[in-house]
Backbone as ProteinMPNN parsed JSONL, in Angstrom:
{"seq_chain_A": "MQPVQRTTVDLSAYPDLCVIVLGLRVRGLRGLRTLFGIGPGLGNVRHFPPDGLLAHEGVMWGWRHVGMRQYWRDRESLQAFTRSAPHAKWWSDFLKRYNSAGFWHETYCRSGAMEAVYVDVGTPIGFGIFAPLVDPVGPLKSMNGRLAASQSSG", "coords_chain_A": {"N_chain_A": [[71.84, -39.03, -2.585], [68.85, -38.759, -1.273], [68.442, -38.589, 1.812], [66.089, -41.077, 3.347], [62.732, -40.89, 4.4], [61.379, -40.407, 7.155], [58.608, -41.029, 9.365], [56.359, -40.365, 11.838], [53.08, -40.834, 13.497], [50.475, -38.857, 15.358], [48.828, -39.833, 17.667], [46.858, -39.229, 19.786], [44.632, -37.791, 19.731], [42.757, -39.968, 19.342], [41.636, -41.42, 21.472], [40.25, -44.173, 22.12], [40.75, -45.651, 19.463], [40.453, -48.388, 17.785], [41.803, -51.123, 15.573], [40.835, -53.597, 13.425], [41.304, -56.277, 11.246], [40.415, -58.532, 9.285], [39.812, -62.039, 8.219], [39.643, -64.116, 4.587], [39.683, -66.791, 4.282], [40.047, -68.888, 1.338], [39.243, -72.152, 0.979], [38.11, -73.582, -1.311], [36.311, -74.506, -4.156], [33.726, -73.533, -4.014], [33.845, -71.664, -2.003], [35.283, -69.377, -3.357], [32.738, -68.211, -4.087], [31.766, -66.746, -1.469], [33.252, -65.275, -1.319], [33.405, -63.686, -3.3], [31.104, -62.414, -2.614], [31.278, -60.953, -1.164], [31.731, -58.07, -1.801], [29.446, -56.916, -2.561], [28.319, -55.508, -0.543], [30.023, -55.142, 2.375], [32.437, -54.92, 0.885], [31.952, -52.271, 0.575], [32.337, -50.634, 2.722], [34.457, -48.783, 2.056], [33.443, -46.863, 0.306], [31.443, -45.692, 1.306], [31.605, -45.251, 4.081], [30.699, -46.021, 7.362], [29.516, -44.591, 10.482], [32.066, -43.716, 12.625], [34.159, -44.989, 11.14], [37.561, -44.67, 10.518], [39.083, -45.609, 8.679], [39.869, -47.862, 6.403], [41.486, -50.509, 4.851], [41.804, -52.349, 1.74], [43.889, -55.583, 2.391], [45.937, -58.38, 1.004], [47.39, -61.979, 1.497], [47.728, -64.128, -0.015], [46.587, -65.673, -2.561], [44.747, -66.947, -2.076], [43.822, -65.886, 0.53], [42.307, -63.005, 1.215], [41.832, -60.154, 2.888], [41.117, -57.465, 5.535], [41.545, -53.848, 7.032], [40.575, -52.174, 9.429], [39.849, -48.906, 11.179], [38.482, -48.048, 13.517], [36.906, -45.179, 15.3], [36.375, -46.363, 17.521], [35.862, -48.606, 20.435], [32.643, -48.768, 20.724], [32.093, -47.634, 17.995], [32.26, -49.279, 16.662], [30.944, -52.014, 17.395], [28.695, -51.054, 16.778], [28.476, -51.27, 13.877], [28.499, -53.732, 13.879], [26.168, -54.569, 14.329], [24.382, -54.145, 12.465], [22.951, -53.952, 9.232], [25.223, -54.09, 7.101], [26.65, -55.933, 7.445], [25.521, -57.187, 10.074], [23.803, -59.26, 8.497], [25.211, -60.688, 6.517], [27.105, -62.28, 7.982], [25.713, -63.45, 9.561], [24.995, -65.162, 7.113], [27.089, -65.898, 6.679], [27.472, -68.128, 8.74], [25.75, -70.12, 9.059], [25.509, -71.984, 7.065], [28.371, -74.495, 5.764], [30.993, -73.203, 3.699], [33.44, -73.281, 2.145], [34.812, -71.686, 2.738], [36.772, -69.836, 5.193], [36.755, -67.895, 8.211], [38.15, -64.992, 10.209], [39.151, -62.666, 12.701], [40.422, -60.01, 14.098], [41.001, -57.787, 16.873], [42.536, -55.01, 18.108], [43.12, -52.404, 20.833], [43.698, -49.411, 21.492], [43.403, -49.449, 24.549], [44.356, -51.097, 25.226], [42.728, -54.054, 25.383], [42.368, -56.625, 23.127], [40.981, -58.645, 20.672], [40.069, -62.026, 19.524], [38.761, -64.238, 16.692], [38.054, -67.601, 15.278], [37.21, -68.514, 12.396], [36.483, -72.13, 10.539], [39.348, -71.488, 9.591], [41.761, -73.432, 9.325], [44.324, -73.669, 9.391], [46.036, -72.963, 11.502], [45.747, -69.017, 12.753], [47.91, -65.893, 13.076], [47.256, -64.768, 16.862], [46.056, -67.137, 17.564], [47.969, -69.692, 16.629], [50.404, -68.949, 18.365], [48.829, -69.0, 21.034], [46.397, -70.796, 23.611], [43.666, -71.987, 21.584], [40.592, -71.335, 22.544], [36.968, -73.105, 23.167], [34.255, -70.546, 22.296], [32.448, -69.229, 23.787], [29.794, -68.476, 26.361], [30.381, -65.03, 27.91], [32.431, -65.371, 26.111], [31.714, -65.491, 23.751], [31.168, -63.675, 22.364], [32.094, -60.246, 20.646], [32.561, -58.083, 21.96], [32.48, -58.977, 25.017], [34.762, -60.782, 24.256], [36.65, -59.112, 23.901], [36.516, -57.763, 26.935], [37.159, -59.7, 28.568], [39.561, -60.403, 28.058], [41.048, -57.992, 28.821], [40.466, -58.233, 32.395], [42.136, -59.679, 32.697], [44.71, -59.115, 31.973]], "CA_chain_A": [[71.597, -39.46, -2.945], [68.316, -38.444, -1.22], [67.844, -38.876, 2.756], [64.906, -41.112, 3.978], [61.596, -40.105, 5.138], [60.643, -40.465, 8.667], [57.127, -39.758, 10.049], [55.254, -40.893, 12.851], [51.114, -40.136, 14.153], [50.372, -38.429, 17.028], [47.176, -40.593, 18.382], [46.536, -38.511, 20.717], [42.688, -37.142, 18.847], [41.919, -41.457, 18.626], [42.233, -42.293, 22.411], [40.016, -45.421, 22.273], [40.933, -46.058, 18.843], [40.356, -50.08, 17.46], [41.975, -52.21, 14.692], [40.404, -54.668, 13.519], [42.191, -57.195, 10.928], [39.775, -59.643, 9.464], [40.164, -61.657, 6.587], [39.186, -65.044, 4.518], [40.808, -67.628, 3.366], [39.242, -69.433, -0.022], [39.05, -73.531, 1.071], [37.043, -74.622, -1.505], [35.911, -73.791, -5.372], [32.669, -72.449, -3.648], [35.074, -70.258, -1.361], [35.038, -68.429, -4.12], [31.369, -67.491, -3.743], [31.694, -66.75, -0.748], [34.222, -64.263, -1.661], [33.179, -62.752, -3.992], [29.605, -62.13, -1.505], [31.501, -59.55, 0.646], [31.665, -56.81, -2.271], [28.024, -55.447, -2.488], [27.995, -54.91, 1.294], [31.017, -55.14, 2.627], [33.448, -53.943, 0.134], [31.594, -50.794, 0.091], [32.072, -49.742, 3.19], [35.48, -47.861, 1.406], [33.204, -45.242, -0.159], [30.544, -45.743, 1.699], [32.19, -45.231, 5.564], [29.336, -45.848, 8.578], [30.24, -43.537, 11.514], [33.094, -44.329, 13.261], [35.271, -46.378, 10.622], [38.52, -43.997, 10.551], [39.797, -45.918, 7.731], [39.492, -48.926, 5.549], [42.329, -50.802, 3.816], [42.41, -54.122, 1.172], [44.796, -56.667, 2.447], [46.299, -60.117, 0.458], [48.447, -62.461, 1.644], [48.259, -65.046, -0.915], [45.677, -65.965, -3.718], [43.635, -67.209, -1.757], [43.538, -65.72, 1.282], [42.571, -61.965, 1.737], [41.489, -59.221, 4.062], [40.574, -55.74, 5.217], [42.541, -53.984, 7.63], [39.933, -50.877, 9.533], [41.079, -48.137, 11.737], [37.716, -47.42, 14.176], [37.478, -44.143, 16.379], [35.849, -46.597, 19.212], [34.865, -49.969, 20.319], [31.25, -48.589, 20.393], [31.045, -47.369, 16.78], [32.523, -51.128, 15.69], [30.02, -52.414, 17.98], [27.614, -50.56, 15.815], [28.259, -51.564, 12.565], [29.033, -55.307, 13.62], [24.387, -55.567, 14.557], [23.52, -53.206, 11.525], [23.631, -54.538, 8.036], [25.4, -55.688, 5.568], [27.9, -56.879, 8.0], [24.654, -58.752, 10.651], [22.98, -60.576, 7.726], [26.828, -61.618, 6.198], [28.082, -63.182, 9.43], [24.275, -64.792, 10.548], [24.614, -66.128, 6.54], [28.736, -66.877, 7.191], [27.649, -68.835, 10.164], [24.499, -71.554, 8.912], [26.632, -72.352, 6.172], [29.768, -74.396, 5.505], [31.204, -71.716, 2.908], [34.329, -74.171, 1.472], [36.277, -70.601, 3.332], [37.089, -69.574, 6.656], [36.616, -66.146, 8.366], [39.161, -64.876, 10.938], [39.813, -61.673, 12.264], [41.85, -59.974, 15.142], [40.478, -57.055, 17.774], [43.365, -54.617, 19.182], [42.382, -51.176, 21.229], [44.649, -48.742, 22.712], [42.914, -49.769, 25.988], [45.472, -52.688, 25.878], [42.576, -54.985, 25.136], [42.378, -57.366, 22.501], [40.232, -60.547, 20.488], [39.608, -62.674, 17.92], [37.49, -65.348, 17.082], [38.27, -67.923, 13.764], [36.228, -69.682, 11.885], [36.332, -72.968, 9.282], [40.343, -71.205, 8.956], [42.222, -74.448, 8.958], [46.049, -73.692, 9.989], [46.09, -71.36, 12.348], [46.852, -68.034, 11.772], [47.731, -64.622, 14.437], [47.221, -64.937, 17.787], [46.259, -68.329, 17.278], [49.678, -69.579, 16.213], [51.238, -68.998, 20.008], [48.083, -68.616, 22.45], [45.468, -72.01, 23.419], [42.109, -71.893, 21.294], [39.28, -72.464, 23.334], [35.133, -72.83, 22.157], [33.957, -69.369, 22.323], [30.598, -69.949, 24.134], [29.436, -67.67, 27.191], [31.196, -64.336, 27.562], [33.728, -65.158, 24.714], [30.916, -65.676, 22.267], [30.788, -62.033, 21.557], [33.999, -59.757, 20.389], [32.761, -57.466, 23.533], [33.043, -60.559, 26.049], [35.872, -61.532, 24.306], [37.583, -57.897, 24.859], [36.857, -57.603, 28.448], [38.127, -61.113, 29.202], [41.176, -60.073, 27.629], [41.399, -56.898, 29.965], [40.568, -58.963, 33.041], [43.419, -60.958, 32.52], [45.782, -59.18, 31.994]], "C_chain_A": [[70.452, -39.138, -1.461], [68.496, -39.438, 0.272], [66.089, -39.345, 3.421], [63.892, -41.31, 4.431], [60.838, -40.956, 6.103], [59.896, -40.395, 8.841], [57.165, -41.023, 11.087], [53.889, -40.537, 12.792], [51.357, -39.847, 15.567], [48.659, -39.184, 16.975], [46.342, -39.719, 19.96], [44.777, -37.899, 20.63], [42.313, -38.976, 18.744], [42.361, -42.152, 20.808], [41.654, -44.71, 22.966], [39.789, -46.124, 20.799], [41.138, -47.755, 19.448], [40.592, -50.296, 16.034], [41.637, -53.013, 14.503], [40.704, -55.049, 12.052], [41.088, -58.587, 10.51], [40.441, -60.129, 7.878], [39.539, -63.27, 6.301], [39.957, -65.486, 3.835], [39.468, -68.994, 3.025], [40.075, -70.983, 0.377], [38.55, -74.296, 0.501], [37.024, -73.964, -2.52], [34.024, -72.912, -4.42], [33.54, -71.089, -2.293], [34.853, -69.204, -1.811], [33.327, -67.182, -4.001], [30.842, -66.619, -3.147], [32.204, -65.024, -0.379], [34.064, -63.176, -2.104], [31.331, -62.3, -3.72], [30.014, -61.118, -0.79], [31.346, -58.255, -0.305], [30.762, -56.102, -2.484], [27.712, -55.149, -1.454], [28.832, -54.429, 1.924], [32.803, -54.977, 2.426], [32.94, -52.59, 0.489], [31.605, -50.012, 1.058], [33.595, -48.441, 3.065], [34.347, -46.936, 0.807], [31.821, -45.244, 0.294], [30.512, -45.612, 3.841], [30.762, -45.348, 6.552], [30.018, -44.747, 9.713], [30.67, -44.33, 12.199], [34.116, -44.721, 12.784], [36.108, -45.073, 10.066], [38.828, -44.098, 8.769], [39.635, -47.127, 7.258], [40.509, -49.203, 4.472], [42.111, -51.967, 3.749], [43.459, -54.679, 1.724], [45.338, -57.807, 1.539], [47.781, -60.653, 1.105], [48.248, -63.383, 1.112], [46.514, -64.964, -1.746], [44.337, -65.969, -3.163], [43.381, -67.3, -0.394], [43.624, -64.342, 1.121], [42.397, -60.973, 2.911], [41.054, -58.199, 3.829], [41.335, -55.528, 6.578], [41.403, -52.266, 8.299], [40.116, -50.355, 10.833], [39.228, -47.848, 12.699], [38.252, -45.953, 15.109], [37.299, -45.126, 17.565], [35.148, -47.596, 19.678], [33.232, -49.936, 19.952], [31.014, -48.88, 18.848], [31.147, -48.949, 15.791], [32.197, -52.099, 15.625], [28.748, -52.674, 16.606], [27.578, -51.348, 14.628], [28.071, -53.111, 12.778], [27.396, -55.855, 13.903], [24.237, -54.56, 13.925], [24.446, -54.097, 10.039], [24.597, -53.275, 7.018], [26.095, -56.273, 6.157], [27.058, -58.068, 8.904], [24.489, -59.742, 9.733], [23.855, -61.09, 7.076], [26.727, -62.558, 7.099], [27.169, -63.69, 9.609], [24.197, -66.04, 8.857], [25.641, -66.674, 6.32], [27.533, -68.425, 8.082], [26.407, -69.889, 9.942], [24.974, -71.787, 8.293], [27.614, -72.73, 5.967], [29.749, -73.633, 3.713], [32.703, -71.926, 2.119], [35.017, -72.639, 2.467], [35.232, -70.369, 4.918], [37.36, -68.226, 6.656], [37.749, -66.62, 9.842], [38.938, -63.465, 11.204], [40.2, -61.274, 13.452], [40.999, -57.779, 15.266], [41.685, -56.309, 18.457], [42.95, -53.06, 19.203], [43.462, -50.688, 22.132], [44.376, -48.845, 24.03], [43.795, -50.672, 26.581], [44.657, -53.756, 25.57], [42.331, -55.772, 23.464], [41.896, -59.164, 22.168], [40.366, -61.093, 19.426], [38.822, -63.878, 17.896], [37.938, -66.088, 15.398], [37.467, -68.728, 13.178], [36.104, -70.99, 10.542], [38.017, -71.963, 9.061], [41.476, -72.547, 8.642], [43.611, -74.875, 9.744], [45.657, -72.376, 10.614], [47.095, -70.661, 12.073], [46.938, -66.74, 12.709], [47.788, -65.31, 15.939], [47.243, -66.853, 18.028], [47.322, -69.847, 16.863], [49.951, -69.887, 17.144], [49.545, -69.447, 21.04], [46.983, -70.24, 21.731], [44.705, -71.707, 22.722], [41.606, -72.668, 22.284], [38.097, -71.932, 22.397], [35.083, -70.865, 22.629], [31.886, -69.438, 22.595], [30.842, -68.887, 26.361], [30.271, -66.217, 27.147], [32.13, -64.221, 26.571], [33.054, -65.528, 23.662], [30.479, -64.511, 21.404], [32.851, -61.225, 21.578], [34.102, -58.463, 22.279], [33.197, -58.103, 24.975], [34.251, -60.536, 25.929], [37.213, -60.05, 24.912], [37.582, -57.417, 26.801], [37.297, -58.353, 29.239], [39.883, -60.847, 29.088], [41.506, -58.815, 28.626], [41.39, -57.344, 31.347], [41.889, -59.827, 33.198], [44.814, -60.533, 32.528], [46.26, -58.349, 33.376]], "O_chain_A": [[71.073, -39.241, -0.403], [68.649, -40.656, 0.191], [65.202, -38.58, 3.799], [64.01, -42.261, 5.204], [60.005, -41.849, 5.942], [59.657, -39.222, 8.555], [57.727, -42.118, 11.116], [53.585, -39.815, 11.843], [52.041, -40.302, 16.484], [47.673, -38.924, 16.286], [45.442, -39.913, 20.777], [44.011, -37.694, 21.571], [41.446, -39.218, 17.904], [43.134, -43.036, 21.177], [42.127, -45.698, 23.527], [38.921, -46.989, 20.685], [41.548, -48.261, 20.493], [39.807, -49.805, 15.222], [41.932, -53.815, 15.39], [40.373, -54.115, 11.321], [40.958, -59.527, 11.294], [41.03, -59.54, 6.972], [39.02, -63.857, 7.251], [40.735, -64.998, 3.016], [38.631, -69.62, 3.675], [41.283, -71.09, 0.166], [38.3, -75.426, 0.922], [37.526, -72.843, -2.44], [33.594, -71.763, -4.522], [33.518, -69.872, -2.106], [34.402, -68.217, -1.23], [33.083, -65.98, -3.895], [29.951, -65.854, -3.518], [31.814, -64.104, 0.341], [34.354, -62.053, -1.692], [30.55, -61.951, -4.606], [29.36, -60.479, 0.034], [30.846, -57.284, 0.262], [30.865, -54.884, -2.626], [26.717, -54.437, -1.318], [28.689, -53.243, 2.22], [33.8, -54.932, 3.146], [33.822, -51.758, 0.705], [31.154, -48.874, 0.927], [33.717, -47.469, 3.81], [34.74, -45.799, 1.068], [31.003, -44.727, -0.468], [29.576, -45.858, 4.602], [29.812, -44.615, 6.276], [31.105, -44.211, 9.497], [30.157, -45.402, 12.52], [35.093, -44.914, 13.506], [35.53, -44.374, 9.234], [38.827, -43.214, 7.913], [38.937, -47.693, 8.098], [40.592, -48.533, 3.442], [42.08, -52.76, 4.69], [44.39, -53.938, 1.408], [44.242, -58.357, 1.428], [48.857, -60.061, 1.198], [48.717, -64.208, 1.896], [45.559, -64.264, -1.409], [43.291, -65.396, -3.469], [42.882, -68.311, 0.1], [44.768, -63.958, 0.876], [43.017, -61.238, 3.941], [40.664, -57.735, 2.757], [41.739, -56.478, 7.248], [41.513, -51.267, 7.589], [40.51, -51.132, 11.703], [38.712, -47.018, 11.95], [39.388, -45.665, 15.483], [37.941, -44.884, 18.587], [33.936, -47.655, 19.471], [32.646, -50.715, 19.201], [30.281, -49.738, 18.356], [30.542, -49.456, 14.845], [32.445, -52.99, 14.813], [28.245, -53.585, 15.948], [26.615, -52.085, 14.419], [27.507, -53.745, 11.887], [27.11, -57.049, 13.814], [23.873, -53.646, 14.665], [25.572, -54.542, 9.816], [24.512, -52.143, 6.542], [26.434, -57.342, 5.649], [27.328, -59.269, 8.863], [24.87, -60.898, 9.923], [23.541, -62.249, 6.804], [26.219, -63.655, 6.863], [27.436, -64.837, 9.967], [23.724, -67.175, 8.905], [25.623, -67.803, 5.83], [27.099, -69.473, 7.605], [26.169, -70.54, 10.959], [25.753, -72.385, 9.036], [28.422, -71.811, 5.836], [28.848, -73.582, 2.876], [33.185, -70.961, 1.525], [36.104, -72.991, 2.924], [34.113, -70.525, 5.408], [37.876, -67.51, 5.797], [38.062, -67.706, 10.33], [38.558, -62.802, 10.239], [40.422, -62.246, 14.174], [40.681, -56.954, 14.41], [42.028, -56.88, 19.493], [42.572, -52.438, 18.211], [43.978, -51.223, 23.113], [45.176, -48.282, 24.778], [44.019, -50.988, 27.749], [45.336, -54.762, 25.364], [42.054, -54.916, 22.624], [42.119, -60.233, 22.738], [40.8, -60.557, 18.406], [38.319, -64.43, 18.875], [38.125, -65.342, 14.437], [37.097, -69.758, 13.742], [35.544, -70.593, 9.52], [37.893, -71.512, 7.922], [42.016, -72.498, 7.537], [43.912, -75.875, 10.396], [45.185, -71.281, 10.309], [48.238, -70.821, 11.644], [45.837, -66.484, 13.196], [48.383, -66.378, 16.081], [48.128, -67.575, 18.487], [46.895, -70.994, 16.998], [49.925, -71.105, 17.324], [49.594, -70.468, 21.726], [46.778, -70.678, 20.599], [44.635, -70.504, 22.974], [41.804, -73.789, 22.751], [38.015, -71.075, 21.518], [35.957, -70.236, 23.224], [30.816, -69.584, 22.004], [31.778, -68.839, 27.159], [30.993, -66.206, 26.15], [32.599, -63.148, 26.193], [33.642, -65.891, 22.643], [29.833, -64.364, 20.366], [33.961, -61.445, 22.064], [34.95, -58.194, 23.13], [34.059, -57.724, 25.768], [35.012, -60.358, 26.88], [38.101, -59.995, 25.763], [38.432, -56.93, 27.547], [37.757, -58.082, 30.348], [40.896, -61.038, 29.76], [42.56, -58.984, 29.239], [42.406, -56.908, 31.889], [42.253, -60.571, 34.109], [45.803, -61.169, 32.894], [47.454, -58.259, 33.66]]}, "name": "protein", "num_of_chains": 1, "seq": "MQPVQRTTVDLSAYPDLCVIVLGLRVRGLRGLRTLFGIGPGLGNVRHFPPDGLLAHEGVMWGWRHVGMRQYWRDRESLQAFTRSAPHAKWWSDFLKRYNSAGFWHETYCRSGAMEAVYVDVGTPIGFGIFAPLVDPVGPLKSMNGRLAASQSSG"}
């Protein structure tokens, strides 16, 4: 019998690493259209990675709940991507209308900052299972505001 191969990683070259986990939970037939609408723009980051994206993986939690995990060099490159096409347009369109789909993301940074946002996900997920849910107002409306708040409260 062969021994199990055990390895680890050296993250010293990535002091500002951020990991973001994103999910889309289909809650009705119209949600399928939202799901398939991700492909042409956001799904292509795997083949055409923006500056700062180190890795992109697809994730499936169930037949109606899919997502991705992305590893970013730093918070600034992740933020630049979220403010540019195709992400900015997709997000704006998603928020304008009910899509029979819920979207969520959680961000974890080596600095210790963490944040999350949940939009129409139904049953709580991730941090929302154990931490109080609050309205994203003021500084909590943006990812950077939520990351800053998580560091100041820690």
